[in-house]
C-alpha positions in Angstrom: 98.9 97.8 67.3 102.3 99.7 67.0 101.2 102.0 69.8 100.6 99.1 72.0 104.0 97.5 71.3 105.8 100.8 72.0 104.1 101.3 75.4 104.9 97.8 76.4 108.6 98.2 75.4 108.9 101.3 77.6 107.4 99.4 80.6 109.7 96.5 79.9 112.8 98.7 79.8 111.8 100.5 83.1 111.3 97.0 84.7 114.6 95.8 83.6 116.5 98.9 84.7 114.7 99.0 88.0 115.6 95.3 88.7 119.2 96.0 87.9 119.4 98.9 90.2 117.7 96.9 93.0 120.2 94.0 92.5 123.2 96.3 92.5 122.0 98.1 95.8 121.3 94.7 97.5 124.8 93.5 96.5 126.5 96.8 97.8 124.5 96.4 101.1 125.6 92.6 101.4 129.4 93.5 100.7 129.2 96.2 103.5 129.9 99.0 101.0 126.5 100.6 101.4 125.1 100.7 104.9 121.3 100.9 105.1 120.2 102.4 108.4 116.5 102.2 109.4 115.7 105.7 110.5 112.3 104.6 111.8 113.7 103.8 115.1 115.3 106.5 117.3 117.9 103.8 118.4 119.2 103.3 114.8 122.2 105.3 113.9 125.6 106.3 115.1 126.5 105.8 118.7 129.7 106.6 120.7 131.1 104.3 123.3 133.3 105.6 126.1 135.1 102.9 128.1 136.4 103.8 131.5 139.0 102.4 133.8 137.1 102.9 137.1 133.5 102.2 138.0 132.4 105.8 138.6 132.1 106.7 134.8 134.3 109.7 135.3 137.6 110.9 134.1 139.1 110.5 130.8 138.0 107.4 128.8 140.6 104.9 128.0 139.0 103.9 124.9 136.4 105.3 122.5 134.3 103.4 119.8 131.9 104.2 117.2 128.8 101.9 116.8 126.7 102.0 113.5 123.5 100.4 114.7 120.3 99.3 113.0 117.4 98.9 115.3 114.3 97.1 114.3 111.1 98.0 116.2 109.3 94.9 117.1 106.4 94.0 119.4 107.4 92.2 122.5 106.4 88.4 122.1 107.8 87.1 125.2 110.7 85.5 123.3 114.2 86.9 122.9 114.6 88.3 119.3 117.7 90.1 118.0 116.5 93.6 117.1 119.8 95.4 116.9 122.8 94.7 114.6 125.7 96.6 113.3 129.4 97.3 113.8 131.9 98.8 116.2 135.0 100.8 115.2 137.7 101.9 117.6 138.9 105.4 117.1 140.7 106.0 120.3 143.6 105.2 121.2 145.1 106.0 117.9 147.2 102.8 117.7 143.9 100.7 117.8 142.1 102.4 115.1 142.2 99.2 113.1 140.0 97.3 115.5 136.5 96.5 114.3 133.7 94.3 115.8 130.4 92.9 114.6 127.6 93.5 117.1 124.1 92.0 117.6 121.8 92.5 120.4 118.5 93.1 122.0 116.9 96.3 123.3 113.8 95.7 125.6 112.4 98.8 127.5 115.5 100.4 129.2 117.8 97.4 129.0 120.4 96.9 126.3 122.0 93.6 126.0 124.8 93.2 123.2 127.2 90.6 122.0 130.2 91.5 119.9 133.0 89.7 118.2 136.0 91.0 116.4 136.2 91.1 112.7 140.0 90.4 112.7 142.0 87.4 113.6 142.6 88.4 117.3 140.1 86.8 119.6 138.0 89.6 121.0 134.5 88.9 122.0 132.3 89.6 124.9 128.9 91.1 126.0 127.6 94.4 127.1 124.7 94.9 129.6 123.6 98.5 130.1 120.6 100.4 131.3 119.1 103.6 129.8 120.5 106.5 132.0 119.1 109.5 130.3 117.8 110.1 126.9 120.0 108.4 124.3 122.6 107.4 126.9 123.1 103.9 128.2 125.4 103.0 131.3 126.6 99.6 132.1 129.5 97.2 131.7 131.2 95.0 129.2 132.4 91.5 130.2 135.3 90.0 128.5 137.0 86.7 129.3 140.8 86.4 129.1 142.9 83.3 128.2 143.6 82.7 131.9 139.8 82.4 132.5 139.6 85.8 134.3 136.6 87.9 133.3 136.9 91.7 133.2 134.0 93.9 134.0 134.7 97.3 132.5 132.3 100.3 132.8 130.9 101.8 129.5 128.7 104.7 128.5 127.0 104.3 125.1 125.4 107.7 123.9 123.8 108.5 120.6 125.9 110.9 118.5 124.3 114.3 118.8 124.9 114.7 115.0 122.5 111.8 114.5 119.4 112.7 116.5 
């Protein structure tokens, strides 16, 4: 009888400790302190976005951003399903390093469609439409509307960070 109680107490302690750890990890992920990236998809991970002034994707990029993306592999059902989500952080130009956006989107075949919106008070939102150009590199445009109703079409390259392959 005493042996049986001892074994059950050990199991109970392990169960309680495991529950507490799972709760803490869930809270850290929800707060954005801990980012869980699904490595089962080759499209999850860190990506670099290069923004160009001219439509030929050459020269020196005028802006550079880092994407941290989680991609969920799903079977195509004929319906649009968000299968990418993450954040974007500007790292160039230096004076815009504080800029951050949330991003959601859809990857189907070689077409990437993303919607982004700033995390800060400044209105900054738009969409990106890009096609797979080479392995781990998309080329396309982002569209952004201005207060005067004008819509910019700016060329972008989004490529996987080589350290994250």
